[in-house]
C-alpha positions as CSV (number, residue, x, y, z in Angstrom):
1,M,0.7,13.3,0.2
2,K,0.9,14.0,-3.6
3,K,-2.4,15.0,-5.1
4,K,-3.2,12.9,-8.2
5,M,-4.9,14.0,-11.4
6,I,-7.0,11.2,-12.8
7,P,-9.0,11.8,-16.1
8,C,-11.9,9.5,-16.9
9,I,-12.8,7.4,-19.9
10,Y,-16.5,6.4,-20.1
11,L,-16.7,3.3,-22.1
12,Q,-19.8,2.2,-24.0
13,D,-19.7,-0.3,-26.9
14,N,-15.9,0.1,-26.9
15,K,-16.2,3.8,-27.7
16,A,-15.4,6.7,-25.4
17,V,-18.6,8.7,-24.5
18,T,-19.2,11.9,-22.7
19,G,-20.3,10.7,-19.3
20,F,-23.2,9.5,-17.0
21,G,-25.9,11.6,-18.6
22,Q,-26.2,12.1,-22.3
23,R,-23.7,9.6,-23.7
24,N,-22.6,11.2,-27.0
25,L,-19.2,10.3,-28.4
26,F,-16.3,11.9,-26.7
27,G,-14.4,13.4,-29.6
28,D,-14.2,10.7,-32.3
29,G,-14.9,8.0,-29.7
30,E,-11.6,6.2,-30.3
31,V,-10.4,4.8,-26.9
32,L,-6.8,3.8,-27.2
33,P,-5.5,7.1,-28.7
34,L,-7.3,8.8,-25.9
35,A,-5.7,6.6,-23.2
36,S,-2.4,7.2,-24.8
37,F,-3.0,11.0,-24.9
38,Y,-3.8,11.1,-21.1
39,G,-0.7,9.0,-20.4
40,E,1.5,11.4,-22.3
41,N,0.0,14.6,-20.9
42,G,0.6,14.5,-17.2
43,A,-2.2,12.2,-15.8
44,D,-1.2,10.2,-12.8
45,A,-3.7,7.5,-13.3
46,L,-6.8,6.8,-15.5
47,L,-10.3,6.0,-14.4
48,V,-12.4,3.8,-16.8
49,F,-16.1,3.4,-16.3
50,D,-17.7,0.4,-18.1
51,F,-21.2,1.3,-19.2
52,S,-22.0,-2.2,-20.6
53,T,-25.4,-3.7,-19.8
54,D,-25.0,-7.4,-20.5
55,D,-22.3,-10.1,-20.1
56,Q,-21.3,-10.1,-23.8
57,S,-20.6,-6.4,-24.0
58,H,-19.0,-6.5,-20.5
59,E,-16.5,-9.1,-21.8
60,K,-15.7,-6.9,-24.8
61,A,-15.2,-4.0,-22.4
62,I,-12.7,-5.9,-20.3
63,A,-10.8,-6.8,-23.4
64,M,-10.7,-3.1,-24.3
65,I,-9.6,-2.2,-20.8
66,K,-6.7,-4.6,-21.1
67,N,-5.5,-2.7,-24.1
68,I,-6.1,0.6,-22.3
69,C,-3.7,-0.6,-19.6
70,L,-1.0,-1.2,-22.2
71,Y,-1.5,2.1,-24.1
72,A,-2.0,4.4,-21.2
73,G,1.3,3.5,-19.4
74,I,-0.2,4.8,-16.1
75,P,-2.2,3.0,-13.4
76,V,-5.8,2.2,-14.5
77,Y,-8.8,2.2,-12.1
78,A,-11.8,0.2,-13.4
79,A,-15.3,1.0,-12.4
80,G,-18.9,0.2,-13.6
81,N,-20.8,-3.1,-14.1
82,I,-18.7,-4.9,-11.5
83,K,-21.2,-7.4,-9.9
84,R,-19.2,-10.6,-9.2
85,L,-15.9,-11.7,-7.8
86,E,-15.2,-13.0,-11.3
87,D,-15.5,-9.4,-12.7
88,V,-13.0,-8.2,-10.1
89,K,-10.6,-11.0,-11.0
90,K,-10.8,-10.4,-14.8
91,L,-10.2,-6.7,-14.4
92,L,-7.2,-7.1,-12.2
93,Y,-5.8,-9.8,-14.5
94,A,-6.4,-7.4,-17.4
95,G,-3.9,-5.1,-15.8
96,C,-6.0,-2.7,-13.7
97,E,-4.3,-1.3,-10.6
98,K,-7.5,-0.8,-8.7
99,V,-11.1,-2.0,-9.0
100,V,-13.9,0.3,-7.8
101,L,-17.1,-1.2,-6.5
102,N,-20.4,0.8,-6.5
103,L,-21.5,1.3,-2.9
104,S,-25.1,2.1,-3.9
105,R,-25.5,-1.6,-4.8
106,S,-26.3,-3.3,-1.4
107,E,-24.9,-6.6,-2.7
108,N,-21.5,-5.0,-3.1
109,E,-20.8,-4.8,0.6
110,K,-20.5,-8.6,0.5
111,L,-18.5,-8.4,-2.7
112,L,-16.2,-5.9,-1.1
113,R,-15.4,-8.4,1.7
114,E,-14.8,-11.2,-0.8
115,A,-12.7,-9.1,-3.2
116,S,-10.6,-7.6,-0.4
117,G,-10.0,-11.0,1.1
118,R,-9.1,-12.6,-2.2
119,F,-7.0,-9.9,-3.9
120,G,-6.0,-7.6,-1.0
121,K,-7.3,-4.4,0.4
122,D,-4.9,-2.3,-1.6
123,R,-6.6,-3.3,-4.9
124,I,-10.1,-2.5,-3.9
125,W,-11.9,0.9,-3.8
126,V,-15.6,1.9,-3.5
127,S,-17.5,4.7,-5.2
128,T,-20.4,6.6,-3.8
129,L,-22.9,9.5,-4.4
130,S,-24.4,9.4,-1.0
131,A,-23.4,10.2,2.5
132,P,-25.9,7.7,4.0
133,D,-24.4,4.9,1.9
134,V,-21.0,5.7,3.4
135,L,-22.4,5.8,7.0
136,L,-24.2,2.5,6.6
137,A,-21.1,0.7,5.2
138,S,-18.4,2.7,7.2
139,E,-17.1,-0.4,9.1
140,V,-16.6,-2.6,6.1
141,I,-15.1,0.3,4.1
142,R,-12.7,1.1,6.9
143,E,-11.7,-2.6,7.1
144,K,-11.8,-3.7,3.5
145,A,-11.3,-0.8,1.1
146,E,-8.2,1.2,0.3
147,G,-10.0,4.3,-1.0
148,I,-13.2,6.0,-1.8
149,L,-14.2,7.6,-5.1
150,C,-16.7,10.4,-4.4
151,L,-18.9,11.0,-7.5
152,D,-20.2,14.3,-6.2
153,D,-18.7,17.4,-4.5
154,D,-21.7,17.6,-2.2
155,E,-20.5,19.1,1.1
156,T,-22.3,16.6,3.3
157,L,-20.8,13.7,1.3
158,L,-17.3,15.2,1.5
159,S,-17.6,15.9,5.2
160,T,-18.8,12.3,5.9
161,V,-16.0,10.8,3.8
162,S,-13.4,13.1,5.5
163,S,-14.5,12.0,8.9
164,L,-14.1,8.4,7.9
165,Q,-10.8,9.1,6.3
166,E,-9.4,10.7,9.5
167,T,-10.0,7.4,11.4
168,S,-8.9,5.0,8.7
169,G,-6.3,6.6,6.4
170,L,-8.4,5.9,3.3
171,S,-7.4,7.6,0.1
172,V,-10.1,9.9,-1.3
173,I,-10.6,10.9,-5.0
174,L,-13.2,13.4,-6.0
175,L,-14.9,13.2,-9.4
176,T,-16.6,16.5,-10.1
177,D,-18.1,18.5,-13.0
178,E,-16.5,21.7,-11.6
179,Q,-14.8,23.6,-14.5
180,E,-13.2,26.6,-12.7
181,S,-9.5,25.8,-12.0
182,Y,-9.3,28.1,-9.0
183,R,-12.2,26.3,-7.3
184,L,-10.6,22.9,-8.1
185,I,-7.4,24.0,-6.5
186,S,-9.5,25.2,-3.5
187,L,-11.0,21.7,-3.3
188,L,-7.6,20.1,-3.5
189,T,-6.4,22.0,-0.5
190,M,-8.7,19.8,1.6
191,Q,-6.2,17.7,3.6
192,N,-8.2,14.5,3.2
193,L,-8.5,14.7,-0.6
194,S,-5.8,12.7,-2.4
195,G,-6.8,13.4,-5.9
196,L,-9.1,14.9,-8.5
197,S,-11.1,13.4,-11.4
198,G,-13.9,14.6,-13.6
199,S,-14.7,16.8,-16.6
200,F,-12.0,19.4,-16.2
201,I,-9.1,16.9,-15.9
202,S,-10.6,14.8,-18.7
203,Q,-11.0,17.5,-21.3
204,K,-8.3,17.2,-24.0
205,E,-7.9,21.0,-23.9
206,T,-6.7,20.8,-20.3
207,D,-3.0,21.0,-19.9
208,I,-2.7,18.7,-16.8
209,T,1.0,19.5,-16.3
210,A,0.3,23.2,-16.4
211,F,-2.5,22.7,-13.9
212,K,-0.2,20.7,-11.6
213,K,2.3,23.6,-11.7
214,R,-0.4,26.0,-10.6
215,C,-1.3,23.6,-7.8
216,Q,2.4,23.5,-6.8
217,E,2.5,27.3,-6.7
218,Q,-0.3,27.2,-4.2
219,G,1.7,24.9,-2.0
220,L,0.1,21.6,-3.0
221,S,2.3,18.5,-3.5
222,V,1.9,17.0,-7.0
223,C,3.7,14.5,-9.2
224,L,5.9,16.5,-11.7
225,Y,8.6,14.5,-13.4
226,E,11.7,16.7,-13.7
227,S,15.3,15.8,-14.4
228,D,17.8,15.9,-11.6
229,I,20.4,16.7,-14.3
230,R,20.2,19.7,-16.6
231,W,20.5,19.2,-20.4
232,E,23.5,21.7,-20.2
233,D,25.4,19.3,-18.0
234,L,25.3,16.4,-20.5
235,K,28.3,15.8,-22.8
236,L,26.9,15.9,-26.4
237,N,28.3,14.5,-29.6
238,S,29.4,16.7,-32.5
239,D,25.7,16.8,-33.7
240,G,24.6,18.2,-30.3
241,M,22.9,14.9,-29.3
242,I,23.3,12.2,-26.7
243,P,23.0,8.4,-27.4
244,V,20.4,6.5,-25.5
245,V,20.7,2.7,-24.8
246,V,17.2,1.3,-24.3
247,Q,16.6,-1.7,-22.0
248,D,13.5,-3.7,-21.2
249,N,12.6,-3.0,-17.6
250,R,11.3,-6.6,-17.1
251,T,13.9,-8.7,-18.7
252,D,17.0,-6.4,-18.9
253,Q,17.2,-7.2,-22.7
254,V,18.8,-4.4,-24.7
255,L,16.2,-3.3,-27.2
256,M,17.8,-0.5,-29.3
257,V,20.1,2.5,-29.4
258,A,18.8,5.9,-30.5
259,Y,19.7,9.6,-30.1
260,M,18.1,12.6,-28.3
261,N,18.5,16.3,-28.9
262,Q,17.3,18.7,-26.3
263,E,13.7,18.8,-27.5
264,A,13.5,15.0,-27.5
265,F,15.0,14.9,-24.0
266,E,12.5,17.4,-22.7
267,T,9.6,15.8,-24.5
268,T,10.5,12.4,-22.9
269,L,10.6,14.0,-19.5
270,R,7.3,15.8,-20.0
271,T,5.3,12.9,-21.5
272,G,6.8,9.8,-20.0
273,R,7.1,8.3,-23.5
274,M,10.5,7.7,-25.1
275,T,11.1,10.4,-27.8
276,Y,14.2,10.6,-30.0
277,Y,15.6,12.6,-32.8
278,S,15.7,10.8,-36.1
279,R,19.0,11.6,-37.8
280,S,17.9,10.2,-41.1
281,R,14.6,12.1,-41.2
282,Q,16.0,15.2,-39.4
283,T,12.9,15.3,-37.2
284,L,11.6,14.5,-33.7
285,W,10.6,10.8,-33.4
286,K,8.1,9.7,-30.8
287,K,8.6,6.0,-30.5
288,G,5.4,4.1,-31.6
289,E,3.6,7.1,-33.0
290,T,2.6,5.2,-36.1
291,S,3.1,1.6,-35.1
292,G,1.6,1.8,-31.6
293,H,4.8,0.1,-30.2
294,V,5.4,2.8,-27.6
295,Q,8.0,2.8,-24.9
296,H,6.8,3.9,-21.4
297,V,9.7,5.4,-19.4
298,R,10.5,3.6,-16.2
299,S,13.9,5.2,-15.5
300,L,16.6,7.4,-17.1
301,T,20.1,7.0,-15.9
302,L,23.3,8.9,-16.9
303,D,26.6,7.1,-17.2
304,C,29.8,8.2,-15.4
305,D,31.0,10.4,-18.3
306,N,27.7,12.2,-18.7
307,D,27.7,11.2,-22.4
308,T,25.2,8.2,-22.6
309,I,21.7,7.7,-21.2
310,L,20.4,4.3,-20.1
311,A,16.6,4.2,-20.5
312,R,14.7,1.4,-18.9
313,V,11.3,1.1,-20.5
314,S,8.1,-0.9,-20.6
315,Q,7.9,-1.9,-24.3
316,V,4.6,-2.3,-26.1
317,G,5.1,-4.7,-29.0
318,P,8.4,-5.1,-30.8
319,A,11.0,-2.4,-30.5
320,C,12.6,-3.1,-34.0
321,H,11.1,-1.9,-37.3
322,T,11.8,-5.4,-38.6
323,G,9.2,-6.9,-36.2
324,S,11.9,-8.3,-33.9
325,Y,11.4,-7.6,-30.3
326,S,14.9,-6.2,-30.0
327,C,17.1,-4.6,-32.7
328,F,20.0,-6.8,-31.6
329,F,19.3,-10.2,-33.2
330,K,22.2,-10.6,-35.8
331,N,24.7,-13.0,-34.3
332,I,28.4,-12.2,-34.8
333,L,30.0,-14.5,-32.3
334,E,28.8,-16.7,-29.5
335,K,30.8,-18.9,-27.3
336,P,29.1,-22.0,-25.8
337,S,27.8,-21.2,-22.3
338,R,25.0,-22.0,-20.0
339,D,22.5,-19.1,-19.7
340,A,22.1,-18.5,-16.0
341,N,19.4,-15.7,-16.3
342,P,16.3,-17.3,-14.9
343,L,13.9,-15.3,-17.1
344,R,15.7,-16.3,-20.2
345,V,15.9,-19.9,-19.2
346,F,12.2,-20.0,-18.6
347,Q,11.5,-18.2,-21.8
348,H,13.8,-20.6,-23.8
349,V,12.0,-23.7,-22.4
350,Y,8.6,-22.1,-23.1
351,D,9.6,-21.3,-26.7
352,V,10.7,-24.9,-27.2
353,I,7.3,-26.1,-25.9
354,V,5.6,-23.7,-28.3
355,D,7.7,-25.0,-31.2
356,R,6.7,-28.6,-30.3
357,K,3.1,-27.7,-30.4
358,E,3.3,-25.9,-33.7
359,N,5.9,-28.3,-35.3
360,P,5.2,-31.8,-33.7
361,R,8.1,-34.2,-33.5
362,E,7.6,-38.0,-33.5
363,G,8.6,-39.5,-30.1
364,S,8.4,-36.1,-28.3
365,Y,7.0,-36.3,-24.8
366,T,5.8,-32.8,-25.1
367,N,3.8,-33.7,-28.2
368,Y,2.5,-36.8,-26.3
369,L,1.0,-34.4,-23.7
370,F,-0.5,-32.1,-26.2
371,D,-2.0,-35.1,-28.2
372,K,-3.6,-36.5,-25.0
373,G,-5.2,-33.1,-24.2
374,I,-5.9,-30.9,-21.3
375,D,-7.0,-33.6,-18.9
376,K,-3.7,-35.5,-19.3
377,I,-1.7,-32.2,-18.8
378,L,-3.7,-31.3,-15.7
379,K,-3.2,-34.9,-14.3
380,K,0.6,-34.5,-14.7
381,V,0.6,-31.0,-13.1
382,G,-1.3,-32.5,-10.1
383,E,1.1,-35.4,-9.9
384,E,4.2,-33.2,-10.0
385,C,2.7,-31.0,-7.2
386,T,2.4,-34.1,-5.1
387,E,6.0,-35.1,-5.9
388,I,7.1,-31.7,-4.6
389,V,5.3,-32.2,-1.3
390,I,6.9,-35.7,-0.9
391,A,10.4,-34.4,-1.8
392,A,10.1,-31.5,0.7
393,K,9.9,-34.1,3.5
394,N,13.3,-35.5,2.4
395,P,16.3,-33.8,4.0
396,D,18.2,-33.9,0.7
397,A,17.6,-30.6,-1.1
398,E,18.6,-32.0,-4.4
399,E,15.4,-34.0,-4.8
400,I,13.1,-31.1,-4.4
401,K,15.1,-29.2,-7.1
402,Y,14.4,-32.0,-9.6
403,E,10.7,-32.1,-8.6
404,I,10.2,-28.4,-8.9
405,A,11.9,-28.4,-12.3
406,D,9.5,-31.2,-13.4
407,F,6.5,-29.3,-12.1
408,L,7.6,-26.0,-13.9
409,Y,8.0,-27.9,-17.2
410,H,4.5,-29.4,-17.0
411,A,3.1,-26.0,-15.8
412,M,4.7,-24.4,-19.0
413,V,3.0,-27.1,-21.1
414,L,-0.3,-26.1,-19.5
415,M,0.5,-22.4,-20.1
416,V,1.1,-23.0,-23.8
417,E,-2.0,-25.1,-24.0
418,K,-4.1,-22.2,-22.5
419,G,-2.2,-19.4,-24.3
420,V,-0.7,-17.9,-21.2
421,T,2.8,-16.4,-21.5
422,W,5.6,-15.8,-19.0
423,E,5.0,-12.1,-19.6
424,D,1.4,-12.6,-18.4
425,I,2.7,-14.4,-15.2
426,T,5.5,-11.9,-14.4
427,D,3.2,-8.9,-15.0
428,E,0.7,-10.4,-12.5
429,L,3.5,-11.1,-10.0
430,A,4.9,-7.5,-10.4
431,R,1.4,-6.1,-9.7
432,R,1.4,-8.0,-6.4
433,E,4.6,-6.4,-5.1
């Protein structure tokens, strides 16, 4: 089991604050640069506590957490002010990997059952300060939670959680105010502890990667991203650099081509963010440093001649400085052909529907649906669902293809009406893998 290092962001009024006690600003209080900093500096995940006290500020916090998920580029665990199944749903839909329910709220035992049943045990954690709380809810935790976040390094609490972990396989993360690195390493040697959070890991002065290396030297298994191929084994061009073809990890679209020198290569490996060497400016170029349009590394692959890298990335915003999503948009030659890529077909139809909404055409059926409004659109979606059921009873598979196509079209009209994109849908499906 690899030990995870998980810094915290304590969120109040959409500012980062110092923690549970005296809530002063953490640094300058800016949240997204902080999330990006952790993502670039060795963190394995990010724990975000929402300190909001009312529904309005809670909704603003969820919107901020959605942006944190984009900027951090690492899994996000959400905790704090989660009282309803709707809160769990909104946080998961915002992009959170896990939602952490406070075990000290007796009502959350029921919510734990509901959330686990609705969204899956692997998405739901519990947090606790108290060994008695763990003992009282041990059965439901064992059955319905994936892990426990311990908010104290109290020996009784850790012993109780460890006993539960041994019989259930739960993951256990410890959040602690301990500052001494040697004592933290000692805590991590506990077999049942799967990760560490708290003030030491969250300090911007802490070199998380260096701390991981110290853990590794002590025989602990940690996540350190290192290249399987040395820089010296790459075939460089006359400038001592290697070209990098950058591809969208979701759609396979080629986004751009850039170059790396050794420093850019090693920075990319260390931070998990695509970093290049700008030949025009003669300097290191961390993609998105000024625009915010960062590229999170998903994989780096070397070609057969060792002279070109293929980088698959999660792209935030457009990749091109012109504002285009891809740098490749100037058509030179295109032969008529039917695009067989499902994602591109769906996106093309979606884009046509968006265009009809923004630029209505007389006689357009799509504009007829938009003019009639949401009730008409929903009625058609329901009718097409029924047509699929009827077609499925027919032995001829052709009919069901037509009905599913009709349903998907009307579903896309609904998506456009409600402002939902295919990226939103595919992101949600990807999280369910």
